[in-house]
TIGU-318929 format. One line per 4 residues: for each residue x, y, z of C-alpha. Coordinates in Angstrom, 1 decimal. Example, Ala and Ser with C-alpha at 12.3 -4.5 7.8 and 13.67 -1.06 7.14 Angstrom:
<sites>
12.3/-4.5/7.8; 13.7/-1.1/7.1
</sites>
This chain:
<sites>
-9.7/-0.1/51.5; -7.7/-3.1/52.8; -4.4/-1.6/51.6; -5.3/1.8/53.3
-6.3/0.0/56.6; -3.0/-1.9/56.6; -0.9/1.1/55.9; -2.7/3.6/58.3
-3.8/1.3/61.2; -1.0/-1.2/61.1; -3.3/-4.2/61.2; -2.4/-7.5/59.6
-3.4/-8.6/56.1; -5.6/-11.4/57.5; -7.5/-9.0/59.7; -8.0/-6.5/56.9
-9.2/-9.2/54.5; -11.7/-10.5/57.1; -13.0/-7.0/57.8; -13.7/-6.2/54.2
-14.7/-9.7/53.1; -11.7/-10.1/50.8; -9.8/-13.3/50.2; -6.1/-13.2/51.0
-5.3/-14.8/47.7; -7.1/-12.0/45.9; -5.4/-9.4/48.0; -1.9/-10.8/47.3
-2.5/-11.3/43.6; -0.1/-9.4/41.4; -0.4/-9.4/37.6; 2.5/-11.1/36.0
3.4/-9.9/32.6; 5.6/-12.5/31.0; 7.9/-12.1/28.1; 5.1/-12.9/25.7
3.9/-9.3/25.4; 7.5/-8.2/24.6; 7.8/-10.9/22.0; 4.6/-9.7/20.3
5.8/-6.1/20.4; 9.0/-7.1/18.7; 7.3/-9.2/16.0; 4.8/-6.4/15.2
7.5/-3.8/14.9; 9.6/-6.0/12.6; 6.6/-6.8/10.4; 5.4/-3.2/10.1
8.8/-1.9/9.4; 9.4/-4.6/6.7; 5.9/-4.3/5.2; 4.7/-0.8/5.7
1.4/-1.4/3.9; 0.4/-4.4/6.1; -2.4/-3.8/8.5; -3.4/-5.8/11.6
-5.0/-8.5/9.5; -2.0/-9.4/7.5; 0.3/-9.2/10.5; -1.9/-11.5/12.5
-2.3/-14.0/9.7; 1.5/-14.1/9.2; 2.1/-14.7/12.9; -0.5/-17.4/13.1
-0.2/-19.3/9.8; 3.5/-18.7/8.9; 5.1/-18.5/12.4; 2.5/-20.8/14.1
2.1/-18.7/17.2; -0.9/-19.5/19.3; -1.7/-15.9/20.4; -5.3/-14.8/20.3
-6.2/-12.0/18.0; -7.7/-9.8/20.7; -4.4/-9.8/22.6; -2.3/-9.1/19.5
-4.7/-6.4/18.4; -4.5/-4.7/21.9; -0.8/-4.5/21.6; -1.0/-3.4/18.0
-3.2/-0.5/19.1; -0.9/0.4/22.0; 2.0/0.6/19.6; -0.1/3.0/17.5
0.6/1.0/14.3; -2.9/1.4/12.9; -3.0/2.4/9.3; -5.1/5.5/8.4
-8.1/4.5/6.3; -8.8/7.0/3.5; -12.4/7.5/2.6; -13.2/6.4/-0.9
-14.8/8.8/-3.3; -17.3/6.6/-5.1; -18.5/7.7/-8.5; -22.1/6.9/-9.4
-22.3/4.6/-12.4; -25.8/4.0/-13.7; -24.8/1.2/-16.1; -21.6/-0.4/-14.8
-20.0/-2.5/-17.5; -17.6/-5.4/-16.7; -14.0/-4.8/-17.6; -12.8/-6.5/-20.8
-10.1/-9.0/-20.2; -7.6/-9.4/-23.1; -7.1/-12.9/-24.4; -3.4/-12.6/-25.2
-0.3/-10.5/-24.3; 0.3/-7.3/-26.2; -3.4/-7.0/-27.0; -4.1/-4.1/-24.6
-1.7/-1.9/-22.7; -2.6/0.7/-20.1; -0.6/3.8/-19.4; -0.9/6.5/-16.7
1.1/9.0/-14.7; 1.9/9.2/-11.0; 3.2/12.3/-9.1; 5.4/12.5/-6.0
8.0/14.7/-4.4; 11.6/14.5/-3.3; 12.7/15.3/0.2; 13.2/19.0/-0.6
9.6/19.3/-2.0; 10.6/19.2/-5.7; 8.0/17.4/-7.8; 8.7/14.4/-9.9
6.6/12.2/-12.1; 6.5/8.6/-13.2; 4.8/7.0/-16.2; 3.7/3.5/-15.7
3.0/1.0/-18.6; 1.1/-2.2/-17.9; 0.0/-5.2/-20.0; -3.7/-5.8/-19.1
-3.5/-9.5/-20.0; -1.3/-10.7/-17.2; -0.9/-7.4/-15.2; 2.8/-7.3/-16.1
4.6/-4.0/-15.5; 6.4/-3.1/-18.6; 8.2/0.1/-17.7; 8.4/2.9/-15.1
9.9/6.0/-16.5; 10.9/8.6/-13.9; 11.9/12.3/-14.3; 11.0/15.8/-13.2
9.0/16.4/-16.4; 7.6/13.8/-18.8; 6.4/15.5/-22.0; 4.8/13.6/-24.9
8.2/13.2/-26.7; 9.6/11.5/-23.6; 6.5/9.3/-23.4; 6.9/8.2/-27.1
10.6/7.4/-26.5; 9.8/5.2/-23.6; 7.2/3.4/-25.5; 9.6/2.8/-28.4
12.1/1.2/-26.0; 9.4/-1.2/-24.8; 8.4/-2.2/-28.3; 12.0/-3.0/-29.2
12.0/-6.0/-26.8; 8.3/-6.6/-26.2; 6.6/-5.9/-29.4; 3.7/-3.5/-30.1
0.2/-3.7/-28.7; -3.0/-3.6/-30.7; -4.6/-1.1/-28.3; -3.5/1.2/-25.6
-5.9/2.5/-22.8; -5.2/6.0/-21.6; -7.1/8.8/-19.8; -7.7/12.4/-21.0
-4.4/13.9/-19.8; -2.6/16.5/-21.9; 0.2/14.1/-22.7; -2.2/11.5/-24.0
-4.2/14.0/-26.1; -1.1/15.5/-27.7; -0.5/15.3/-31.5; 2.9/13.7/-30.9
1.3/10.6/-29.3; -1.5/10.5/-31.8; 1.0/10.6/-34.7; 3.1/7.9/-33.0
0.1/5.6/-32.6; -1.0/6.1/-36.2; 2.5/5.3/-37.4; 2.6/2.0/-35.5
-1.1/1.3/-36.2; -2.0/1.3/-32.5; -5.5/2.3/-31.4; -5.7/4.8/-28.5
-8.7/4.0/-26.3; -9.6/7.0/-24.2; -11.8/6.6/-21.1; -14.7/8.9/-20.3
-13.8/11.9/-18.3; -14.3/11.3/-14.6; -14.5/7.5/-15.0; -11.2/6.1/-13.8
-12.8/2.7/-13.2; -12.8/2.2/-17.0; -9.0/2.1/-16.7; -9.0/0.0/-13.5
-6.0/-2.2/-14.2; -3.5/0.7/-14.4; -5.2/2.4/-11.4; -4.7/-0.7/-9.3
-1.1/-0.9/-10.5; -0.5/2.7/-9.5; -1.8/1.9/-6.0; 0.6/-0.9/-5.7
3.5/1.3/-6.8; 2.5/3.9/-4.3; 2.1/1.5/-1.4; 5.1/-0.7/-2.1
7.9/1.8/-2.6; 7.0/5.3/-3.9; 5.0/6.4/-0.8; 7.1/4.6/1.8
10.6/6.0/1.1; 12.2/9.4/1.1; 14.3/10.1/-2.0; 16.9/12.8/-2.2
17.7/12.7/-5.9; 15.9/11.8/-9.1; 18.6/9.1/-9.7; 17.5/7.3/-6.5
13.9/7.2/-7.7; 15.0/5.9/-11.1; 17.2/3.2/-9.6; 14.6/2.0/-7.1
11.9/1.9/-9.7; 14.1/-0.3/-11.9; 15.0/-2.7/-9.1; 11.4/-2.9/-7.9
10.0/-3.5/-11.4
</sites>
């Protein structure tokens, strides 16, 4: 109202402020946005581009604990939302387990390995698959085999390559996929005296170590890059591993 009165009637600022009971200091106030907001913008963009799986919490902890910035979390979160950097939270499909049993933790390396597949696509929509092998004792990734098709013969060949430098495990945890139920893998396990431990159908939590490892693979590189050829996927998997 004071601004309108000054513009239309041509009265002074002091008269308009007295008429409407407004302080001149309040009338003349202009919000000054310093370079701090721009600096926060730059840091958030740099962090989210470098770490695509980082949400607001990890970004804020990095800025406060590593870079020692004194920005309040509400201000950083407001700018984080304005930049539309929020990660989409996928709902979890929780399976009911009447008698949950704790996961068995191996005592030594090469005691229990876990193995499972992971599917993805190239830029042109062509499907590709990866087979991931993990040592349950220290969560060490032993191999990531990548190709358009990974039949049981290819799986056995990859496992033989691991055994040459790592040694054989006493047990291998797998799900009920067709490659794991094949006679080729069963004959290979019998030849090397390796026990195949199959989880119950619909109970992926019984193979939780490899499921968590697959999530890391997906979030760290497989789901954050666009690959044009299968060779690019193979090279990146080797470097990441």
